[in-house]
C-alpha positions in Angstrom: 10.5 7.7 4.7 13.8 5.8 3.2 13.4 3.8 0.4 16.6 2.2 -1.3 18.9 4.7 0.8 17.3 7.5 -0.9 15.8 10.0 2.1 12.3 11.5 1.4 12.1 14.8 3.3 8.7 16.6 2.9 5.6 18.1 3.3 2.0 17.0 2.3 -1.3 18.3 2.1 -4.0 16.6 1.3 -8.1 19.0 1.2 -11.0 16.3 0.7 -14.4 17.5 0.5 -17.1 15.1 1.5 -20.2 14.3 -1.0 -23.1 11.1 1.3 -19.9 8.7 0.2 -18.0 10.8 -2.2 -15.1 11.9 -1.3 -12.6 14.7 -3.1 -10.1 16.5 -3.4 -6.8 17.8 -4.0 -2.8 17.3 -3.0 0.7 18.3 -3.1 3.6 17.5 -1.5 7.3 19.2 -1.7 10.1 18.7 -0.4 13.1 16.8 -0.9 14.7 13.6 -2.1 18.9 13.1 -0.4 20.9 10.2 -1.4 23.8 11.6 0.9 25.8 12.2 -2.1 23.3 14.6 -3.6 19.7 16.2 -2.7 16.8 17.0 -4.8 13.7 19.6 -4.8 11.1 17.6 -5.3 7.5 19.6 -6.0 3.8 17.3 -7.2 0.1 18.1 -6.9 -2.8 16.3 -8.3 -6.9 14.6 -7.7 -7.5 12.9 -5.0 -11.0 10.8 -4.9 -12.2 8.1 -2.9 -15.2 6.7 -0.7 -16.2 5.8 3.1 -18.7 4.0 3.6 -21.4 4.4 6.5 -21.6 4.2 10.1 -19.0 3.7 12.9 -15.0 4.1 12.0 -15.9 3.6 8.4 -14.0 2.4 5.9 -11.9 4.9 3.9 -10.7 4.4 0.8 -9.1 7.3 -1.5 -6.6 7.3 -4.4 -4.8 10.3 -5.4 -3.3 10.9 -9.4 -0.4 13.2 -9.9 -1.2 15.8 -12.7 2.1 14.7 -14.6 0.6 11.3 -15.5 -2.4 10.9 -14.5 -2.9 7.1 -15.3 -1.2 6.6 -12.6 -2.3 6.1 -9.6 -2.1 5.5 -5.8 -4.7 4.1 -3.6 -4.5 4.3 0.4 -6.9 2.4 2.4 -7.5 2.9 6.1 -10.5 4.0 8.6 -12.1 7.0 10.2 -12.2 7.1 13.8 -15.3 8.5 15.1 -14.3 9.4 18.9 -11.5 10.8 18.0 -12.7 12.4 14.4 -9.4 11.0 12.7 -8.7 9.2 9.6 -6.2 6.7 9.4 -4.3 5.3 6.1 -2.0 3.8 4.8 -0.3 3.4 1.1 2.4 4.5 -1.2 3.8 7.8 -2.2 5.3 7.0 -5.3 8.2 9.3 -7.2 7.7 8.8 -11.0 9.9 9.3 -13.9 10.1 11.6 -16.8 7.7 8.3 -18.3 5.7 7.7 -15.7 6.8 4.7 -14.2 8.1 4.5 -10.1 11.1 5.3 -9.1 11.2 5.0 -5.8 8.1 4.0 -3.2 7.6 5.1 -0.4 5.1 3.5 2.3 3.3 6.4 4.2 0.8 6.6 7.0 -2.0 9.4 6.6 -3.3 10.6 9.6 -6.0 13.6 9.8 -7.4 15.7 11.6 -10.8 17.4 12.4 
């Protein structure tokens, strides 16, 4: 994605476990930020937690938190497609400064296939 003239090119990995209506897991992000003049390597890991409702095509809500800034969370929301066994969620992928404030935010859609 591109925001404020800076391109994010990365791989995002999300691993989730379900216990009833509770979801928990981990995420990883690695790639580059490029403003056309310089390229910076990025890497991040953290936790994921959330909920999944009951019924057909239930809503799914997940918050990811980076290990380096545990008080900052990025919320993703969407639904589980029961027919195609797929979760589609939207939310921000935030690039954080050393003080844990948001430097750049990329609107993202995540699709998880089972």
